[in-house]
All heavy atoms as a GROMACS GRO file, in nm:
protein
  488
    1MET      N    1   4.389   6.520  -3.602
    1MET     CA    2   4.269   6.453  -3.567
    1MET      C    3   4.256   6.450  -3.413
    1MET      O    4   4.340   6.401  -3.343
    1MET     CB    5   4.281   6.308  -3.618
    1MET     CG    6   4.178   6.272  -3.712
    1MET     SD    7   4.184   6.104  -3.755
    1MET     CE    8   4.095   6.126  -3.904
    2THR      N    9   4.138   6.504  -3.370
    2THR     CA   10   4.119   6.510  -3.223
    2THR      C   11   4.015   6.406  -3.178
    2THR      O   12   3.990   6.399  -3.065
    2THR     CB   13   4.080   6.656  -3.184
    2THR    OG1   14   3.960   6.681  -3.250
    2THR    CG2   15   4.186   6.747  -3.213
    3ALA      N   16   3.953   6.340  -3.266
    3ALA     CA   17   3.851   6.236  -3.230
    3ALA      C   18   3.916   6.121  -3.160
    3ALA      O   19   4.023   6.073  -3.197
    3ALA     CB   20   3.771   6.194  -3.354
    4ARG      N   21   3.855   6.073  -3.056
    4ARG     CA   22   3.904   5.964  -2.978
    4ARG      C   23   3.802   5.846  -2.988
    4ARG      O   24   3.680   5.870  -2.989
    4ARG     CB   25   3.929   6.000  -2.834
    4ARG     CG   26   4.030   6.100  -2.818
    4ARG     CD   27   4.063   6.127  -2.671
    4ARG     NE   28   4.162   6.228  -2.657
    4ARG     CZ   29   4.190   6.286  -2.541
    4ARG    NH1   30   4.130   6.254  -2.435
    4ARG    NH2   31   4.285   6.370  -2.544
    5ALA      N   32   3.857   5.730  -2.997
    5ALA     CA   33   3.771   5.615  -3.000
    5ALA      C   34   3.710   5.586  -2.862
    5ALA      O   35   3.781   5.602  -2.763
    5ALA     CB   36   3.842   5.490  -3.052
    6TYR      N   37   3.582   5.550  -2.850
    6TYR     CA   38   3.521   5.515  -2.730
    6TYR      C   39   3.567   5.380  -2.684
    6TYR      O   40   3.562   5.281  -2.754
    6TYR     CB   41   3.372   5.523  -2.740
    6TYR     CG   42   3.303   5.474  -2.613
    6TYR    CD1   43   3.301   5.553  -2.494
    6TYR    CD2   44   3.232   5.351  -2.610
    6TYR    CE1   45   3.238   5.506  -2.388
    6TYR    CE2   46   3.169   5.307  -2.499
    6TYR     CZ   47   3.169   5.390  -2.382
    6TYR     OH   48   3.105   5.340  -2.270
    7ILE      N   49   3.620   5.373  -2.564
    7ILE     CA   50   3.666   5.248  -2.505
    7ILE      C   51   3.577   5.216  -2.382
    7ILE      O   52   3.585   5.286  -2.278
    7ILE     CB   53   3.813   5.253  -2.458
    7ILE    CG1   54   3.904   5.284  -2.581
    7ILE    CG2   55   3.852   5.118  -2.397
    7ILE    CD1   56   4.045   5.313  -2.537
    8PRO      N   57   3.484   5.123  -2.393
    8PRO     CA   58   3.400   5.091  -2.279
    8PRO      C   59   3.482   5.029  -2.166
    8PRO      O   60   3.571   4.941  -2.197
    8PRO     CB   61   3.298   4.990  -2.334
    8PRO     CG   62   3.364   4.928  -2.457
    8PRO     CD   63   3.458   5.030  -2.510
    9ARG      N   64   3.452   5.074  -2.052
    9ARG     CA   65   3.524   5.023  -1.938
    9ARG      C   66   3.415   4.957  -1.837
    9ARG      O   67   3.309   5.014  -1.829
    9ARG     CB   68   3.595   5.129  -1.858
    9ARG     CG   69   3.692   5.205  -1.951
    9ARG     CD   70   3.801   5.270  -1.871
    9ARG     NE   71   3.885   5.361  -1.939
    9ARG     CZ   72   3.965   5.328  -2.039
    9ARG    NH1   73   3.973   5.207  -2.084
    9ARG    NH2   74   4.045   5.420  -2.098
   10PRO      N   75   3.451   4.846  -1.780
   10PRO     CA   76   3.353   4.774  -1.694
   10PRO      C   77   3.328   4.860  -1.570
   10PRO      O   78   3.415   4.925  -1.520
   10PRO     CB   79   3.419   4.649  -1.658
   10PRO     CG   80   3.565   4.663  -1.673
   10PRO     CD   81   3.574   4.765  -1.787
   11THR      N   82   3.209   4.866  -1.525
   11THR     CA   83   3.169   4.927  -1.402
   11THR      C   84   3.206   4.848  -1.284
   11THR      O   85   3.233   4.724  -1.304
   11THR     CB   86   3.023   4.970  -1.396
   11THR    OG1   87   2.948   4.856  -1.395
   11THR    CG2   88   2.984   5.056  -1.519
   12GLU      N   89   3.197   4.901  -1.169
   12GLU     CA   90   3.229   4.818  -1.042
   12GLU      C   91   3.126   4.710  -1.029
   12GLU      O   92   3.168   4.595  -1.002
   12GLU     CB   93   3.228   4.916  -0.921
   12GLU     CG   94   3.253   4.839  -0.796
   12GLU     CD   95   3.254   4.930  -0.673
   12GLU    OE1   96   3.229   5.047  -0.693
   12GLU    OE2   97   3.274   4.875  -0.563
   13HIS      N   98   3.002   4.738  -1.061
   13HIS     CA   99   2.901   4.638  -1.047
   13HIS      C  100   2.916   4.521  -1.148
   13HIS      O  101   2.896   4.400  -1.112
   13HIS     CB  102   2.759   4.695  -1.056
   13HIS     CG  103   2.726   4.789  -0.952
   13HIS    ND1  104   2.704   4.758  -0.823
   13HIS    CD2  105   2.710   4.931  -0.958
   13HIS    CE1  106   2.680   4.862  -0.751
   13HIS    NE2  107   2.682   4.971  -0.831
   14ALA      N  108   2.955   4.552  -1.270
   14ALA     CA  109   2.978   4.452  -1.370
   14ALA      C  110   3.102   4.364  -1.329
   14ALA      O  111   3.098   4.243  -1.348
   14ALA     CB  112   3.000   4.513  -1.508
   15ALA      N  113   3.199   4.428  -1.272
   15ALA     CA  114   3.320   4.350  -1.231
   15ALA      C  115   3.282   4.258  -1.111
   15ALA      O  116   3.330   4.145  -1.108
   15ALA     CB  117   3.427   4.443  -1.188
   16ILE      N  118   3.205   4.308  -1.019
   16ILE     CA  119   3.164   4.223  -0.907
   16ILE      C  120   3.073   4.103  -0.958
   16ILE      O  121   3.087   3.992  -0.910
   16ILE     CB  122   3.087   4.303  -0.805
   16ILE    CG1  123   3.186   4.402  -0.736
   16ILE    CG2  124   3.017   4.216  -0.700
   16ILE    CD1  125   3.118   4.505  -0.648
   17ARG      N  126   2.984   4.132  -1.045
   17ARG     CA  127   2.901   4.026  -1.104
   17ARG      C  128   2.986   3.922  -1.173
   17ARG      O  129   2.965   3.799  -1.162
   17ARG     CB  130   2.796   4.082  -1.196
   17ARG     CG  131   2.673   4.134  -1.131
   17ARG     CD  132   2.557   4.158  -1.229
   17ARG     NE  133   2.597   4.235  -1.346
   17ARG     CZ  134   2.589   4.371  -1.347
   17ARG    NH1  135   2.539   4.437  -1.245
   17ARG    NH2  136   2.624   4.439  -1.453
   18ALA      N  137   3.083   3.967  -1.253
   18ALA     CA  138   3.167   3.877  -1.320
   18ALA      C  139   3.254   3.786  -1.222
   18ALA      O  140   3.270   3.671  -1.246
   18ALA     CB  141   3.262   3.953  -1.420
   19ALA      N  142   3.299   3.845  -1.117
   19ALA     CA  143   3.382   3.774  -1.024
   19ALA      C  144   3.295   3.677  -0.941
   19ALA      O  145   3.339   3.569  -0.902
   19ALA     CB  146   3.447   3.871  -0.927
   20SER      N  147   3.170   3.711  -0.921
   20SER     CA  148   3.079   3.626  -0.838
   20SER      C  149   3.033   3.502  -0.912
   20SER      O  150   2.992   3.407  -0.863
   20SER     CB  151   2.962   3.699  -0.775
   20SER     OG  152   2.882   3.740  -0.884
   21ARG      N  153   3.046   3.506  -1.045
   21ARG     CA  154   2.997   3.391  -1.134
   21ARG      C  155   3.099   3.279  -1.130
   21ARG      O  156   3.064   3.159  -1.152
   21ARG     CB  157   2.978   3.440  -1.278
   21ARG     CG  158   2.849   3.512  -1.302
   21ARG     CD  159   2.822   3.517  -1.443
   21ARG     NE  160   2.925   3.605  -1.517
   21ARG     CZ  161   2.906   3.728  -1.546
   21ARG    NH1  162   2.794   3.793  -1.518
   21ARG    NH2  163   3.000   3.795  -1.611
   22SER      N  164   3.221   3.303  -1.097
   22SER     CA  165   3.329   3.195  -1.097
   22SER      C  166   3.343   3.149  -0.949
   22SER      O  167   3.350   3.230  -0.861
   22SER     CB  168   3.460   3.248  -1.150
   22SER     OG  169   3.511   3.354  -1.070
   23ALA      N  170   3.350   3.019  -0.941
   23ALA     CA  171   3.364   2.961  -0.808
   23ALA      C  172   3.509   2.973  -0.756
   23ALA      O  173   3.602   2.959  -0.835
   23ALA     CB  174   3.327   2.812  -0.814
   24ARG      N  175   3.522   3.004  -0.633
   24ARG     CA  176   3.662   3.019  -0.575
   24ARG      C  177   3.668   2.926  -0.453
   24ARG      O  178   3.573   2.916  -0.376
   24ARG     CB  179   3.678   3.164  -0.527
   24ARG     CG  180   3.660   3.266  -0.637
   24ARG     CD  181   3.721   3.395  -0.604
   24ARG     NE  182   3.695   3.509  -0.685
   24ARG     CZ  183   3.702   3.516  -0.812
   24ARG    NH1  184   3.730   3.412  -0.884
   24ARG    NH2  185   3.681   3.627  -0.878
   25ARG      N  186   3.779   2.863  -0.447
   25ARG     CA  187   3.803   2.772  -0.336
   25ARG      C  188   3.846   2.853  -0.215
   25ARG      O  189   3.920   2.946  -0.226
   25ARG     CB  190   3.913   2.670  -0.371
   25ARG     CG  191   3.863   2.564  -0.469
   25ARG     CD  192   3.952   2.450  -0.474
   25ARG     NE  193   4.080   2.490  -0.546
   25ARG     CZ  194   4.188   2.417  -0.547
   25ARG    NH1  195   4.191   2.302  -0.489
   25ARG    NH2  196   4.292   2.462  -0.608
   26LEU      N  197   3.793   2.814  -0.106
   26LEU     CA  198   3.833   2.882   0.023
   26LEU      C  199   3.958   2.817   0.076
   26LEU      O  200   3.989   2.700   0.050
   26LEU     CB  201   3.720   2.851   0.130
   26LEU     CG  202   3.584   2.932   0.104
   26LEU    CD1  203   3.490   2.895   0.200
   26LEU    CD2  204   3.619   3.085   0.119
   27PRO      N  205   4.035   2.898   0.147
   27PRO     CA  206   4.151   2.840   0.211
   27PRO      C  207   4.114   2.728   0.314
   27PRO      O  208   3.995   2.729   0.355
   27PRO     CB  209   4.215   2.962   0.285
   27PRO     CG  210   4.158   3.083   0.226
   27PRO     CD  211   4.026   3.039   0.174
   28PRO      N  212   4.209   2.650   0.354
   28PRO     CA  213   4.173   2.547   0.449
   28PRO      C  214   4.128   2.612   0.587
   28PRO      O  215   4.172   2.720   0.623
   28PRO     CB  216   4.303   2.466   0.471
   28PRO     CG  217   4.408   2.532   0.394
   28PRO     CD  218   4.344   2.636   0.309
   29VAL      N  219   4.048   2.535   0.657
   29VAL     CA  220   3.991   2.583   0.780
   29VAL      C  221   4.106   2.623   0.886
   29VAL      O  222   4.094   2.733   0.948
   29VAL     CB  223   3.897   2.489   0.847
   29VAL    CG1  224   3.847   2.533   0.981
   29VAL    CG2  225   3.774   2.472   0.752
   30PRO      N  226   4.216   2.547   0.902
   30PRO     CA  227   4.318   2.590   0.992
   30PRO      C  228   4.380   2.731   0.954
   30PRO      O  229   4.407   2.809   1.048
   30PRO     CB  230   4.421   2.480   0.984
   30PRO     CG  231   4.348   2.359   0.940
   30PRO     CD  232   4.245   2.409   0.849
   31ALA      N  233   4.394   2.760   0.831
   31ALA     CA  234   4.444   2.889   0.784
   31ALA      C  235   4.349   3.002   0.823
   31ALA      O  236   4.388   3.110   0.867
   31ALA     CB  237   4.475   2.889   0.640
   32LEU      N  238   4.222   2.974   0.800
   32LEU     CA  239   4.116   3.066   0.836
   32LEU      C  240   4.109   3.089   0.988
   32LEU      O  241   4.086   3.202   1.030
   32LEU     CB  242   3.979   3.023   0.784
   32LEU     CG  243   3.968   3.023   0.633
   32LEU    CD1  244   3.837   2.956   0.588
   32LEU    CD2  245   3.979   3.162   0.574
   33MET      N  246   4.121   2.975   1.065
   33MET     CA  247   4.120   2.998   1.206
   33MET      C  248   4.242   3.082   1.259
   33MET      O  249   4.231   3.163   1.348
   33MET     CB  250   4.126   2.862   1.275
   33MET     CG  251   3.993   2.783   1.260
   33MET     SD  252   3.852   2.865   1.332
   33MET     CE  253   3.892   2.855   1.505
   34ALA      N  254   4.351   3.062   1.195
   34ALA     CA  255   4.476   3.149   1.227
   34ALA      C  256   4.448   3.289   1.196
   34ALA      O  257   4.484   3.380   1.274
   34ALA     CB  258   4.598   3.092   1.152
   35ALA      N  259   4.386   3.317   1.085
   35ALA     CA  260   4.347   3.458   1.050
   35ALA      C  261   4.256   3.517   1.152
   35ALA      O  262   4.255   3.634   1.186
   35ALA     CB  263   4.286   3.460   0.912
   36LEU      N  264   4.162   3.429   1.193
   36LEU     CA  265   4.060   3.473   1.302
   36LEU      C  266   4.135   3.513   1.431
   36LEU      O  267   4.102   3.610   1.491
   36LEU     CB  268   3.963   3.358   1.328
   36LEU     CG  269   3.855   3.388   1.429
   36LEU    CD1  270   3.767   3.507   1.392
   36LEU    CD2  271   3.764   3.267   1.445
   37ILE      N  272   4.234   3.426   1.470
   37ILE     CA  273   4.304   3.456   1.591
   37ILE      C  274   4.386   3.583   1.579
   37ILE      O  275   4.389   3.666   1.667
   37ILE     CB  276   4.394   3.333   1.627
   37ILE    CG1  277   4.312   3.217   1.666
   37ILE    CG2  278   4.494   3.371   1.736
   37ILE    CD1  279   4.378   3.090   1.683
   38VAL      N  280   4.451   3.603   1.465
   38VAL     CA  281   4.532   3.727   1.440
   38VAL      C  282   4.438   3.850   1.446
   38VAL      O  283   4.470   3.947   1.506
   38VAL     CB  284   4.610   3.722   1.309
   38VAL    CG1  285   4.666   3.851   1.274
   38VAL    CG2  286   4.717   3.612   1.317
   39ALA      N  287   4.326   3.840   1.376
   39ALA     CA  288   4.238   3.953   1.376
   39ALA      C  289   4.185   3.989   1.515
   39ALA      O  290   4.172   4.103   1.555
   39ALA     CB  291   4.120   3.928   1.284
   40ASN      N  292   4.155   3.881   1.597
   40ASN     CA  293   4.106   3.909   1.722
   40ASN      C  294   4.218   3.963   1.823
   40ASN      O  295   4.184   4.056   1.894
   40ASN     CB  296   4.059   3.770   1.785
   40ASN     CG  297   3.985   3.785   1.917
   40ASN    OD1  298   3.914   3.883   1.928
   40ASN    ND2  299   3.990   3.692   1.998
   41ASP      N  300   4.343   3.914   1.798
   41ASP     CA  301   4.455   3.979   1.879
   41ASP      C  302   4.472   4.127   1.852
   41ASP      O  303   4.510   4.200   1.930
   41ASP     CB  304   4.584   3.897   1.853
   41ASP     CG  305   4.579   3.762   1.915
   41ASP    OD1  306   4.493   3.738   2.004
   41ASP    OD2  307   4.670   3.679   1.875
   42ARG      N  308   4.447   4.161   1.721
   42ARG     CA  309   4.467   4.300   1.679
   42ARG      C  310   4.346   4.384   1.698
   42ARG      O  311   4.339   4.500   1.670
   42ARG     CB  312   4.510   4.304   1.534
   42ARG     CG  313   4.644   4.244   1.509
   42ARG     CD  314   4.684   4.252   1.370
   42ARG     NE  315   4.812   4.188   1.356
   42ARG     CZ  316   4.896   4.212   1.255
   42ARG    NH1  317   4.862   4.296   1.166
   42ARG    NH2  318   5.012   4.148   1.245
   43ARG      N  319   4.243   4.328   1.761
   43ARG     CA  320   4.118   4.397   1.784
   43ARG      C  321   4.056   4.456   1.660
   43ARG      O  322   3.994   4.563   1.655
   43ARG     CB  323   4.134   4.508   1.885
   43ARG     CG  324   4.205   4.465   2.012
   43ARG     CD  325   4.119   4.477   2.130
   43ARG     NE  326   4.174   4.461   2.261
   43ARG     CZ  327   4.228   4.353   2.312
   43ARG    NH1  328   4.245   4.247   2.238
   43ARG    NH2  329   4.280   4.352   2.434
   44ASP      N  330   4.070   4.374   1.545
   44ASP     CA  331   4.009   4.413   1.417
   44ASP      C  332   3.872   4.348   1.402
   44ASP      O  333   3.857   4.233   1.370
   44ASP     CB  334   4.103   4.360   1.307
   44ASP     CG  335   4.053   4.398   1.166
   44ASP    OD1  336   3.954   4.469   1.154
   44ASP    OD2  337   4.117   4.348   1.070
   45ARG      N  338   3.768   4.428   1.437
   45ARG     CA  339   3.631   4.370   1.439
   45ARG      C  340   3.588   4.325   1.305
   45ARG      O  341   3.516   4.220   1.286
   45ARG     CB  342   3.536   4.478   1.496
   45ARG     CG  343   3.561   4.507   1.647
   45ARG     CD  344   3.479   4.612   1.691
   45ARG     NE  345   3.334   4.583   1.692
   45ARG     CZ  346   3.234   4.667   1.705
   45ARG    NH1  347   3.267   4.793   1.735
   45ARG    NH2  348   3.112   4.630   1.695
   46GLU      N  349   3.614   4.403   1.198
   46GLU     CA  350   3.579   4.365   1.063
   46GLU      C  351   3.647   4.238   1.022
   46GLU      O  352   3.593   4.146   0.959
   46GLU     CB  353   3.606   4.477   0.964
   46GLU     CG  354   3.548   4.454   0.828
   46GLU     CD  355   3.569   4.569   0.738
   46GLU    OE1  356   3.586   4.685   0.787
   46GLU    OE2  357   3.558   4.551   0.616
   47GLY      N  358   3.778   4.225   1.057
   47GLY     CA  359   3.854   4.111   1.020
   47GLY      C  360   3.806   3.982   1.092
   47GLY      O  361   3.802   3.874   1.037
   48VAL      N  362   3.766   4.001   1.221
   48VAL     CA  363   3.711   3.894   1.293
   48VAL      C  364   3.578   3.839   1.236
   48VAL      O  365   3.560   3.720   1.216
   48VAL     CB  366   3.687   3.936   1.442
   48VAL    CG1  367   3.598   3.827   1.518
   48VAL    CG2  368   3.821   3.950   1.514
   49CYS      N  369   3.497   3.936   1.196
   49CYS     CA  370   3.366   3.901   1.139
   49CYS      C  371   3.389   3.832   1.001
   49CYS      O  372   3.327   3.724   0.973
   49CYS     CB  373   3.281   4.026   1.117
   49CYS     SG  374   3.113   3.994   1.063
   50LEU      N  375   3.474   3.876   0.921
   50LEU     CA  376   3.505   3.827   0.789
   50LEU      C  377   3.562   3.680   0.807
   50LEU      O  378   3.515   3.582   0.740
   50LEU     CB  379   3.599   3.906   0.708
   50LEU     CG  380   3.644   3.856   0.569
   50LEU    CD1  381   3.521   3.848   0.482
   50LEU    CD2  382   3.742   3.950   0.514
   51ALA      N  383   3.662   3.670   0.894
   51ALA     CA  384   3.729   3.537   0.911
   51ALA      C  385   3.626   3.434   0.970
   51ALA      O  386   3.624   3.317   0.925
   51ALA     CB  387   3.849   3.550   1.005
   52ALA      N  388   3.544   3.479   1.063
   52ALA     CA  389   3.447   3.387   1.127
   52ALA      C  390   3.348   3.342   1.027
   52ALA      O  391   3.308   3.219   1.015
   52ALA     CB  392   3.382   3.457   1.247
   53HIS      N  393   3.303   3.429   0.938
   53HIS     CA  394   3.207   3.391   0.836
   53HIS      C  395   3.268   3.292   0.734
   53HIS      O  396   3.200   3.199   0.695
   53HIS     CB  397   3.148   3.515   0.761
   53HIS     CG  398   3.042   3.578   0.842
   53HIS    ND1  399   3.065   3.691   0.920
   53HIS    CD2  400   2.912   3.555   0.847
   53HIS    CE1  401   2.953   3.729   0.980
   53HIS    NE2  402   2.854   3.649   0.939
   54ARG      N  403   3.391   3.320   0.701
   54ARG     CA  404   3.464   3.231   0.611
   54ARG      C  405   3.488   3.091   0.667
   54ARG      O  406   3.480   2.987   0.596
   54ARG     CB  407   3.594   3.290   0.561
   54ARG     CG  408   3.561   3.413   0.467
   54ARG     CD  409   3.684   3.466   0.404
   54ARG     NE  410   3.704   3.389   0.285
   54ARG     CZ  411   3.807   3.408   0.198
   54ARG    NH1  412   3.891   3.492   0.240
   54ARG    NH2  413   3.819   3.334   0.095
   55VAL      N  414   3.515   3.083   0.805
   55VAL     CA  415   3.536   2.953   0.868
   55VAL      C  416   3.404   2.878   0.860
   55VAL      O  417   3.404   2.761   0.831
   55VAL     CB  418   3.579   2.977   1.013
   55VAL    CG1  419   3.568   2.846   1.096
   55VAL    CG2  420   3.720   3.026   1.017
   56VAL      N  421   3.294   2.941   0.890
   56VAL     CA  422   3.168   2.875   0.890
   56VAL      C  423   3.133   2.825   0.746
   56VAL      O  424   3.090   2.715   0.728
   56VAL     CB  425   3.049   2.962   0.944
   56VAL    CG1  426   2.919   2.897   0.916
   56VAL    CG2  427   3.073   2.988   1.089
   57HIS      N  428   3.156   2.908   0.648
   57HIS     CA  429   3.130   2.872   0.508
   57HIS      C  430   3.219   2.758   0.461
   57HIS      O  431   3.174   2.666   0.401
   57HIS     CB  432   3.150   2.991   0.420
   57HIS     CG  433   3.108   2.968   0.279
   57HIS    ND1  434   2.979   2.964   0.240
   57HIS    CD2  435   3.186   2.947   0.169
   57HIS    CE1  436   2.972   2.934   0.110
   57HIS    NE2  437   3.100   2.929   0.065
   58ALA      N  438   3.344   2.760   0.505
   58ALA     CA  439   3.440   2.660   0.454
   58ALA      C  440   3.410   2.521   0.531
   58ALA      O  441   3.436   2.415   0.473
   58ALA     CB  442   3.579   2.699   0.491
   59SER      N  443   3.358   2.523   0.649
   59SER     CA  444   3.329   2.404   0.723
   59SER      C  445   3.198   2.347   0.672
   59SER      O  446   3.170   2.229   0.708
   59SER     CB  447   3.327   2.431   0.868
   59SER     OG  448   3.208   2.509   0.904
   60GLY      N  449   3.116   2.418   0.609
   60GLY     CA  450   2.989   2.368   0.549
   60GLY      C  451   2.879   2.372   0.651
   60GLY      O  452   2.766   2.322   0.623
   61GLU      N  453   2.901   2.433   0.767
   61GLU     CA  454   2.796   2.440   0.868
   61GLU      C  455   2.690   2.536   0.839
   61GLU      O  456   2.576   2.520   0.874
   61GLU     CB  457   2.858   2.471   1.005
   61GLU     CG  458   2.952   2.361   1.063
   61GLU     CD  459   2.878   2.231   1.092
   61GLU    OE1  460   2.769   2.238   1.146
   61GLU    OE2  461   2.936   2.129   1.060
   62GLY      N  462   2.728   2.644   0.775
   62GLY     CA  463   2.625   2.747   0.747
   62GLY      C  464   2.549   2.735   0.620
   62GLY      O  465   2.468   2.820   0.581
   63VAL      N  466   2.567   2.623   0.545
   63VAL     CA  467   2.512   2.607   0.415
   63VAL      C  468   2.375   2.538   0.436
   63VAL      O  469   2.367   2.423   0.485
   63VAL     CB  470   2.605   2.528   0.321
   63VAL    CG1  471   2.533   2.509   0.185
   63VAL    CG2  472   2.733   2.594   0.310
   64PRO      N  473   2.261   2.598   0.396
   64PRO     CA  474   2.131   2.527   0.411
   64PRO      C  475   2.126   2.413   0.313
   64PRO      O  476   2.183   2.415   0.202
   64PRO     CB  477   2.030   2.638   0.375
   64PRO     CG  478   2.106   2.744   0.298
   64PRO     CD  479   2.250   2.733   0.340
   65GLN      N  480   2.051   2.309   0.349
   65GLN     CA  481   2.037   2.195   0.273
   65GLN      C  482   1.896   2.174   0.222
   65GLN      O  483   1.799   2.204   0.273
   65GLN     CB  484   2.078   2.068   0.348
   65GLN     CG  485   2.220   2.071   0.377
   65GLN     CD  486   2.270   1.946   0.458
   65GLN    OE1  487   2.188   1.860   0.484
   65GLN    NE2  488   2.392   1.946   0.487
   0.00000   0.00000   0.00000
């Protein structure tokens, strides 16, 4: 028998949608600030941007009311 059963696999978009539906807690602000300092010391521009955005989000300053 050479027939194979079809096994559906989630696509990247479906996996991202599924992950975005569940709430995730952010690390504490001091840990995020430490990550920001490390990224800045290593001249990692993407890491600095990511850590800075997470700090703002965790502090609640960037959330519209």
